[in-house]
C-alpha positions in Angstrom: 0.0 0.2 -0.4 1.5 3.7 -0.9 1.2 5.9 1.6 -1.8 8.6 2.0 -1.6 11.3 4.3 -4.7 11.0 5.1 -6.6 8.1 5.1 -3.3 6.9 7.1 -3.8 9.4 9.5 -7.7 8.7 9.6 -7.2 4.5 9.7 -4.3 3.7 9.9 -4.2 0.0 11.5 -7.6 -0.7 11.6 -8.0 -2.6 8.4 -9.3 -5.4 10.5 -10.6 -3.5 13.9 -13.5 -5.2 15.2 -14.8 -2.2 16.9 -18.0 -0.5 16.2 -17.3 2.4 14.2 -21.0 3.4 13.1 -24.1 2.6 15.0 -27.3 3.1 12.3 -30.9 3.0 14.5 -33.3 0.4 13.0 -30.3 -0.9 10.9 -27.3 -2.3 12.0 -23.9 -1.9 13.6 -20.9 -1.3 11.3 -17.0 -2.3 12.6 -14.2 -0.5 11.5 -13.0 -3.2 9.4 -16.3 -3.1 7.7 -16.6 0.5 6.6 -12.4 -0.1 5.5 -13.8 -2.8 3.6 -16.4 -1.2 1.7 -14.5 1.5 1.0 -11.4 -0.3 -1.0 -14.5 -2.2 -3.0 -15.4 1.5 -4.1 -12.1 2.1 -4.6 -11.5 -1.2 -6.8 -14.7 0.5 -8.7 -13.5 4.2 -9.2 -10.7 2.7 -10.7 -12.3 -0.1 -12.6 -14.2 3.1 -13.9 -11.8 5.9 -15.0 -11.2 7.3 -12.5 -7.7 8.7 -12.2 -5.1 10.6 -9.4 -6.4 13.8 -9.0 -9.7 13.4 -10.7 -13.4 15.1 -9.1 -15.2 12.6 -7.6 -18.3 14.7 -7.3 -20.9 13.5 -4.6 -25.2 14.3 -3.8 -26.7 11.8 -2.3 -28.4 11.4 1.3 -26.4 10.8 4.4 -26.1 6.8 4.8 -22.8 4.9 5.6 -21.9 4.0 2.4 -21.4 8.0 1.8 -18.8 8.2 4.3 -16.2 5.3 3.1 -17.5 6.6 -0.6 -15.8 9.2 0.6 -12.6 7.8 2.1 -12.1 5.5 -1.0 -12.0 8.5 -2.7 -9.5 9.6 -0.7 -7.9 6.2 -0.9 -7.6 6.1 -5.2 -5.8 9.5 -5.0 -9.1 11.7 -6.6 -10.7 14.7 -5.0 -13.8 14.0 -3.3 -16.7 16.7 -4.0 -20.2 16.9 -1.6 -22.7 18.4 -2.8 -25.8 20.1 -0.9 -29.3 17.4 -1.4 -31.2 20.5 -1.4 -29.3 21.7 -3.9 -31.4 22.1 -8.2 -30.8 20.5 -10.9 -29.0 24.1 -12.5 -27.2 24.6 -8.6 -25.5 21.4 -9.6 -25.0 22.1 -13.3 -22.7 25.1 -11.9 -20.5 22.8 -9.8 -20.5 20.3 -12.6 -19.1 22.1 -15.5 -16.8 24.3 -12.6 -15.1 21.2 -10.9 -15.2 19.3 -14.3 -15.7 15.9 -12.1 -15.0 12.7 -14.2 -17.2 11.2 -12.1 -20.7 12.5 -10.7 -22.9 10.4 -7.8 -26.2 11.2 -7.5 -29.4 9.2 -5.8 -31.4 6.9 -7.6 -34.5 9.1 -8.0 -32.9 11.9 -9.6 -30.3 9.9 -11.9 -32.5 11.3 -15.0 -32.5 14.7 -13.9 -28.7 14.9 -14.9 -28.9 13.1 -18.3 -26.5 14.1 -21.1 -23.6 15.3 -17.6 -20.1 15.4 -19.2 -19.0 13.0 -16.1 -19.8 8.9 -15.7 -23.2 8.5 -13.5 -23.7 6.8 -10.8 -25.9 6.5 -7.6 -25.8 5.8 -4.3 -29.0 5.7 -1.6 -29.5 6.4 1.9 -31.0 2.5 1.8 -27.9 1.3 0.1 -29.2 0.7 -3.3 -28.4 2.2 -6.3 -25.9 0.9 -9.3 -22.9 2.2 -7.1 -23.3 -0.4 -4.6 -24.4 -3.3 -6.7 -21.4 -2.6 -9.3 -19.1 -2.7 -6.2 -20.0 -5.7 -4.3 -18.2 -7.7 -7.2 -15.2 -6.4 -6.3 -12.2 -7.1 -3.9 -12.2 -5.2 -0.7 -8.8 -4.9 -1.1 -6.8 -1.9 -2.9 -3.2 -0.7 -2.7 -4.0 2.9 -1.6 -2.0 5.6 -4.0 0.4 7.6 -3.1 -0.9 11.5 -1.6 1.4 13.6 0.1 0.1 16.5 2.7 0.0 18.9 -0.3 -2.2 17.3 -2.3 -5.7 17.8 -2.7 -8.0 15.3 -1.2 -11.2 17.6 -1.2 -13.2 21.1 -2.9 -16.1 21.9 -0.9 -18.1 24.7 -2.8 -18.5 28.4 -0.7 -22.5 28.7 -0.3 -22.4 31.6 -2.5 -24.9 34.4 -1.0 -22.8 37.1 -3.3 -21.4 36.5 -6.8 -20.9 32.5 -8.0 -19.7 29.7 -5.1 -16.1 29.8 -5.5 -14.6 26.0 -4.5 -12.1 25.4 -1.5 -9.4 23.0 -2.1 -8.7 21.6 1.1 -5.5 19.6 0.9 -4.5 15.8 2.8 -2.9 17.7 5.4 -5.7 20.5 5.8 -7.9 18.1 6.8 -5.7 15.5 9.4 -3.7 18.5 10.9 -7.0 20.4 11.4 -8.8 16.8 13.1 -5.3 15.5 14.7 -5.5 19.4 16.5 -9.5 19.3 17.6 -9.1 14.7 19.1 -6.5 16.5 20.8 -8.3 19.4 21.8 -11.2 18.8 22.3 -9.9 15.4 24.4 -11.5 12.7 22.3 -10.5 8.9 22.8 -11.8 6.4 21.8 -14.1 6.1 24.4 -16.3 8.5 22.9 -20.0 8.0 21.0 -20.7 10.7 19.3 -24.1 11.4 17.9 -24.0 12.7 14.7 -27.4 14.7 13.6 -25.3 16.6 10.8 -25.4 16.0 6.9 -21.9 15.4 5.0 -21.9 17.3 2.4 -20.4 20.5 4.8 -17.5 20.9 7.0 -19.1 20.2 10.1 -20.2 17.0 9.1 -17.8 15.6 7.4 -14.4 17.1 8.2 -15.3 17.9 12.3 -17.4 15.8 13.5 -16.8 12.4 11.1 -13.0 12.9 10.8 -12.3 13.3 14.1 -14.3 10.0 15.3 -12.2 8.6 13.7 -8.6 9.6 14.0 -9.7 8.5 18.1 -11.0 5.2 17.7 -14.8 5.7 18.8 -17.6 5.6 16.8 -20.6 7.5 16.0 -24.6 7.4 16.2 -25.3 8.0 12.6 -29.1 9.5 12.5 -29.9 10.4 8.6 -31.3 14.2 10.0 -32.2 15.6 13.5 -35.6 14.8 14.9 -36.8 15.6 18.2 -38.1 12.6 18.7 -34.5 10.9 17.8 -32.3 12.8 19.6 -34.1 12.1 22.6 -34.3 8.5 22.3 -30.1 8.5 21.6 -29.1 11.0 23.5 -28.8 8.5 26.7 -26.3 6.4 24.3 -23.8 8.7 23.9 -21.0 11.2 25.8 -21.0 13.5 22.7 -22.9 15.5 20.5 -21.5 18.3 18.1 -24.4 20.6 16.2 -25.8 23.3 14.6 -27.7 26.3 17.5 -31.0 25.0 15.8 -29.9 21.8 17.1 -30.2 23.5 20.9 -33.0 25.7 20.3 -35.2 22.6 19.0 -34.0 20.7 21.9 -35.2 22.7 25.0 -38.2 23.4 23.5 -39.7 19.9 24.6 -39.9 19.5 28.1 -38.6 16.4 27.9 -34.5 17.3 27.4 -34.1 17.9 31.4 -30.8 17.2 33.0 -30.5 13.4 33.7 -31.3 12.6 30.7 -27.3 13.8 29.3 -26.3 13.4 33.0 -23.7 11.6 31.4 -22.7 13.6 28.6 -19.3 15.0 28.0 -19.2 18.1 25.6 -21.8 19.8 23.4 -20.3 21.7 20.4 -21.8 24.4 18.7 -20.9 25.9 15.5 -21.7 27.3 11.6 -23.8 29.3 12.8 -23.8 32.5 16.0 -25.6 31.3 18.6 -27.6 33.4 21.2 -26.3 34.5 24.7 -29.8 33.4 26.0 -29.4 29.6 24.3 -26.6 29.5 26.3 -27.7 30.5 29.6 -31.3 28.4 28.7 -29.1 25.5 28.6 -26.6 25.6 31.3 -30.0 25.7 33.6 -31.4 22.8 31.7 -29.2 20.5 31.8 -25.7 22.1 34.0 -23.6 22.0 30.6 -22.0 24.8 29.0 -21.7 24.4 25.1 -18.7 24.6 23.7 -18.7 27.7 21.0 -15.9 27.3 17.9 -15.4 29.1 14.9 -14.6 27.7 11.2 -15.3 28.3 7.6 -15.3 26.2 4.5 -11.3 27.3 3.6 -10.6 26.6 7.2 -11.7 23.7 8.1 -11.7 25.1 12.3 -10.0 27.8 13.1 -10.5 29.0 17.3 -12.5 27.5 19.9 -14.0 27.9 24.0 -11.2 26.0 25.3 -11.9 22.1 26.7 -10.9 23.4 30.0 -11.6 26.8 31.3 -14.4 29.6 30.8 -16.2 29.5 27.8 -17.2 32.8 27.6 -20.8 33.9 26.3 -20.5 35.2 22.8 -17.0 34.5 21.9 -15.5 32.0 19.9 -13.0 31.4 22.0 -8.9 31.5 21.8 -7.0 30.3 18.3 -6.8 26.0 18.4 -3.0 25.7 18.4 -0.8 26.4 15.6 -3.4 28.7 13.9 -2.8 31.8 13.6 -5.5 34.9 14.3 -5.0 38.4 13.5 -7.6 41.5 13.9 -6.9 43.9 10.5 -8.1 47.2 9.0 -10.4 46.4 5.9 -8.9 49.1 4.4 -5.3 49.3 4.8 -5.0 45.3 6.3 -2.7 46.8 9.1 -3.3 44.8 12.7 -5.4 47.1 14.9 -4.9 46.2 18.8 -7.1 43.8 21.0 -10.5 45.4 20.8 -10.3 47.2 18.0 -12.7 45.8 15.8 -11.8 45.0 11.9 -11.2 42.1 9.3 -10.8 38.5 10.7 -7.7 37.2 9.2 -5.9 33.5 9.5 -2.4 31.9 9.3 -2.8 28.2 9.7 -2.1 24.5 8.3 -5.8 24.5 8.1 -6.1 27.0 5.9 -7.3 26.0 2.3 -4.6 25.9 -0.9 -6.8 28.3 -2.9 -9.3 29.1 -4.9 -10.4 26.1 -8.0 -9.6 27.8 -11.0 -9.7 31.3 -9.9 -6.1 32.7 -9.1 -7.3 36.2 -8.8 -10.0 35.2 -6.0 -6.9 33.3 -4.6 -4.2 36.2 -5.0 -7.2 38.7 -4.1 -8.1 36.4 -0.4 -4.9 34.5 0.2 -1.8 37.6 1.0 2.0 36.4 0.8 2.8 36.3 3.9 0.1 33.2 4.4 -2.8 34.7 5.9 -6.5 34.1 4.5 -9.1 37.5 4.8 -11.8 35.6 5.7 -14.4 38.4 5.5 -15.5 37.8 8.6 -15.4 41.2 11.1 -14.7 40.7 14.7 -13.0 41.8 17.8 -10.6 39.7 20.8 -10.9 41.0 23.5 -8.8 41.6 26.6 -8.2 38.1 27.6 -8.0 37.1 24.3 -11.2 35.8 23.4 -12.4 36.1 19.4 -15.8 37.9 19.2 -17.8 37.8 16.0 -19.5 41.3 15.1 -20.8 39.2 11.7 -19.7 39.3 7.5 -17.9 42.1 6.5 -20.6 42.5 3.4 -23.2 42.7 6.1 -21.6 46.0 7.4 -24.2 48.4 7.2 -22.5 52.8 6.2 -25.5 54.6 6.9 -25.2 58.5 6.7 -20.6 57.7 6.6 -21.1 55.6 10.0 -20.5 51.9 10.4 -22.4 49.9 11.4 -22.5 46.2 12.6 -25.5 44.8 13.2 -24.3 42.1 15.6 -24.6 44.7 18.1 -27.3 45.9 17.1 -29.3 42.3 17.1 -28.0 41.5 20.6 -30.3 44.4 21.8 -33.0 43.3 20.1 -32.7 39.7 21.3 -32.5 40.9 24.5 -36.6 42.9 24.4 -38.8 40.8 26.2 -41.2 37.8 23.4 -38.4 38.4 20.9 -37.0 35.2 20.2 -34.5 36.2 17.2 -33.3 38.6 15.0 -31.5 39.8 11.8 -30.3 43.1 10.9 -29.1 44.1 7.8 -28.8 47.4 5.3 -31.1 48.5 2.5 -30.5 51.7 0.4 -31.7 54.5 0.9 -31.1 58.1 -1.7 -30.2 60.6 1.7 -27.8 58.4 3.0 -27.6 55.2 1.8 -27.9 53.0 3.4 -30.2 52.4 6.5 -30.9 49.8 9.1 -33.8 47.2 9.1 -34.5 44.1 11.2 -36.1 40.9 10.4 -37.3 39.9 14.2 -39.2 36.5 15.3 -41.4 36.9 18.7 -42.7 34.7 20.9 -46.2 33.6 20.9 -48.9 36.7 22.2 -45.8 39.1 22.4 -47.3 42.8 22.0 -44.4 44.3 20.4 -44.8 45.9 16.9 -42.4 48.6 15.5 -43.0 51.6 17.0 -42.6 50.2 20.5 -39.2 47.8 19.8 -37.6 50.9 18.1 -38.3 53.4 21.3 -36.9 50.3 23.6 -33.5 50.6 21.4 -33.5 53.9 22.0 -31.5 54.1 25.2 -28.9 51.4 24.5 -27.6 52.3 20.3 -27.1 55.5 19.4 -30.0 57.4 16.8 -28.0 56.4 13.6 -27.7 52.8 14.7 -32.0 52.4 15.3 -33.5 50.2 12.9 -35.8 52.5 10.6 -37.8 48.9 9.1 -39.0 46.1 10.9 -40.5 43.4 9.5 -42.1 40.4 11.7 -41.3 36.8 10.4 -42.4 33.4 12.1 -39.0 32.5 11.1 -35.9 33.3 9.7 -34.1 32.8 6.0 -31.5 29.7 6.1 -29.1 28.0 4.7 -29.3 24.0 5.3 -26.8 24.7 7.8 -28.5 27.1 10.1 -26.6 30.4 8.6 -29.6 32.7 8.3 -29.2 34.9 5.0 -29.7 38.3 5.1 -29.0 38.7 1.3 -33.0 36.8 1.1 -33.9 39.9 3.6 -32.1 42.4 1.7 -33.8 41.3 -1.5 -37.5 40.9 -0.2 -37.6 43.9 2.0 -34.6 46.7 0.6 
């Protein structure tokens, strides 16, 4: 077997390990040996179908053990794994396929006919482990001589969410993924005793490259749910030691009276990321369970950058400190000059986790990766006197009104603290006089007696006049993407 940096780092020595890796409730348990076996069959099939080292394998399939094995098989074959959100339409997928030019596209059997005529070999795979890929692989050997791949070789391409302009493919190397997972295993103290409750999608860095890679390295196991559901989570929590989720997971659990201290007394760790968590959620969770959620900060282009400490103060409203080996600096968005603690500016990141560049977009790579290796994240933030990083929003979300810079996060914090408010999103809308003014979308608790005038009046004592919303819309829920991030571009388009 050749030295394959990522696969060897994740699974070296586990080819015959009989211990459980994945439990699919209602189905079966898969050992490490089972998953390595299936990945070997898939790797042989990829080679048989003409997939060469460096080729892209695009995948839009439901979450399943076979999908994890296909990810590992792609790595073993020296190819580049390209997972796609299962909610993407034919037109959206068409853009990614044209841009990435994959040698193979794997989709669900139900959608295969949508892609007739694309310039890639089509195979199918479904959540019940059916489809052409599995049927063909069954007859092949589980033994596969891994293609040699070094730390700098590409392992995956993840497309950005594309909230402004076209999505860009972030190229992630073997070392980007492996080094970050090794750091997280140590920082979050994962071991082979851990059982992770996994309800995240696996087309995203959180569910695939954080949760899955961490468990593979530490030798633990996962309860592998196809999706988040409160009933399933409550049923499986007593069998887990740890959980990773987005804030929506936690708010929905808190909304159920069955979720109580006794249910999670044995748990070791709750991690949240992919979207900011409200301070109220942190407080309610700790009061209900006795656990304080560990919030961290990552990106498609970098995997994980910072984390609140495992041991020590997990500061509400902060995403903690830079991970070991990762550097964070705050710079002036115009000049790029480094700023002092307490100043608000652009968050820049440097470390082994930072991506190689954007696929076939050297000009975008040059714009966002500085010569000294720092990546310009597009996130605005501040490092406090104790070294904790606070994220204040995306640069594109900055509202400039009459020449004043307004950071939406500050206003959202004030709105969210009002009685009767569940959550809010602040964004800018065009104004002929001031260029932009502040608008707010607000979700209220049932029966809350709050209208635009009362809300603005309540904010008046805590915010400068130029920061007060000129327009307030009340919604049943905020628009979000699959990972729970509020889509402010949708709000701007709808109400601007």
